[in-house]
C-alpha positions, 0 to 999 in steps of 0.5 A, a space after each residue: 500500499 505505501 509503495 502504491 500511494 508513493 508511485 501515485 505521489 511520483 505521477 502526480 508530481 511529473 505531471 505538475 512539473 510537465 505543465 510548467 513547460 517553458 511553452 506554458 511559461 512563454 505562451 506569448 513567445 512560442 506562438 510568435 516564433 511559430 508565426 515567424 519561422 526560422 530561416 536558415 539565416 536565423 539558425 546561422 545567426 543563432 549559431 553565431 551568437 553562441 560562439 560569440 557567447 562561448 569565446 567571451 566566456 573563455 575571456 572571463 568578460 564580467 557583466 555583473 553590477 550596474 542597475 538592475 536588468 529586466 529579466 527579458 532583456 538579460 544577454 541569454 539565447 532565449 531573449 536574444 533569439 526573441 528580439 532577433 525574431 521580433 525584429 526579422 518580423 517587424 521590418 518584414 511588415 514595416 520595411 526599413 522605414 521603422 528600422 535603424 542602425 546602432 553604433 556604440 562609442 566609447 565616449 572618449 573616442 571619435 570611432 563609433 562601431 556598428 553593432 546592429 540593428 533595431 526595429 519598432 512597430 509605429 507607436 513606439 518612438 526610437 528612443 524608447 526601443 533603444 532605452 527597452 534594449 539597452 542592457 542587451 544592445 550595450 553587452 552585445 557591443 562589448 562581447 562585439 568589440 572586447 579591446 575598444 568597448 568592454 573597458 566602457 561597460 556601463 559608460 558606452 554611449 549608443 548613437 542611431 542612424 537611419 535604417 541600412 544606411 551603413 553605405 552611406 556613412 562609409 561615404 561619409 555624406 554629409 547629411 547623414 548624422 548621427 542621434 545620440 540615445 538615453 539609457 533612460 526614457 520614461 516610459 521605456 519600461 512599459 514597452 513589450 518586448 514583442 513590440 521591438 526588435 534588435 539584430 545584433 551585428 556577427 562578424 564572419 570570416 575574421 571581418 574586422 568590423 565597420 566603424 565611423 569617425 564622428 564629430 560630437 555632433 555626430 557628423 563625418 569627420 572626413 570629406 564626402 567620397 565622391 565618384 568622380 575622378 577629380 574629387 577624393 577617393 576612397 582610401 584602402 581602409 575606406 574601400 573594405 568597409 564599403 566591401 563589408 557592408 555590401 557583403 552583409 547585405 547580401 548575405 542578409 537578402 539572401 537569408 532572408 529569401 
C-alpha cells in the first residue's frame, strides 16, 4: 500500500512539473516564434551568437553590477533569439522605415562601431525602443568589440542612424547625422518586448568590423567620397569597409529569401 501511494504521488509530481514547461511559461513568445518561423539565415545567426557568448566566457568578460536588468533583456540565447525574430518580423511588415542602425562609442574616442539594428512598431518612439533594449545592446557591443568597448561597459554611448544607411555612412555623406540615445527614457519600461526588436551585428571570416569617425555632433569627420575622378577617392581602408557593408547586405538578402 505504501509503495502504491508513493508511485501515485510521484506521477502527480511529474504531471505538475510538465505543466510548468517552457511552452507554458512563455505562450506568447512561443506563438510568435511559430508565426515568424526560422530561416536558414536565422539558424546560422543563432549559431554565431552561441560562439560569441562561448568565446567571451573564455575571455572572462564580466557583466556584473550596474542597474538591475529586466529579465527579458538579459543577454541569453532565449532573449537574443526572441528580439532577433521580433526585428525580422517587424521589418518584413514595415520595411526599413521603422528600423535604425545602431552604433556604440567609447565616449573618450571619436570611433563609432556598428553593432546592429533595431526595429519598432509604429507607435513606439525610437528613443524608447533603444532604452528598453539598452542592456542587451550594450552587452552585445562589448562582446563584439571587447578590446575597444568592454573597458567602458556601463558608460558606452549608443547612437542611431537611418535604417540600412551603412553605405551612406561609408561615403561620409555630410547630410547623414547620427543621433545620440539615452539609457533612461520615461515610459520605456512599459514597452512590450514584442513591440521592438534588435538584430546584433555578427562577424564572418575574421571581419574587421565596420566603424566610422564622427564628431561630437554625429557628423562625418572626413569629407564626402565622390564618384568622379577629380574628387577625393576612397582610401583602401574605406574600400574595405564598403565591401564589408555590401557583403553583409547580400548575406542578409540571401538569408531572408
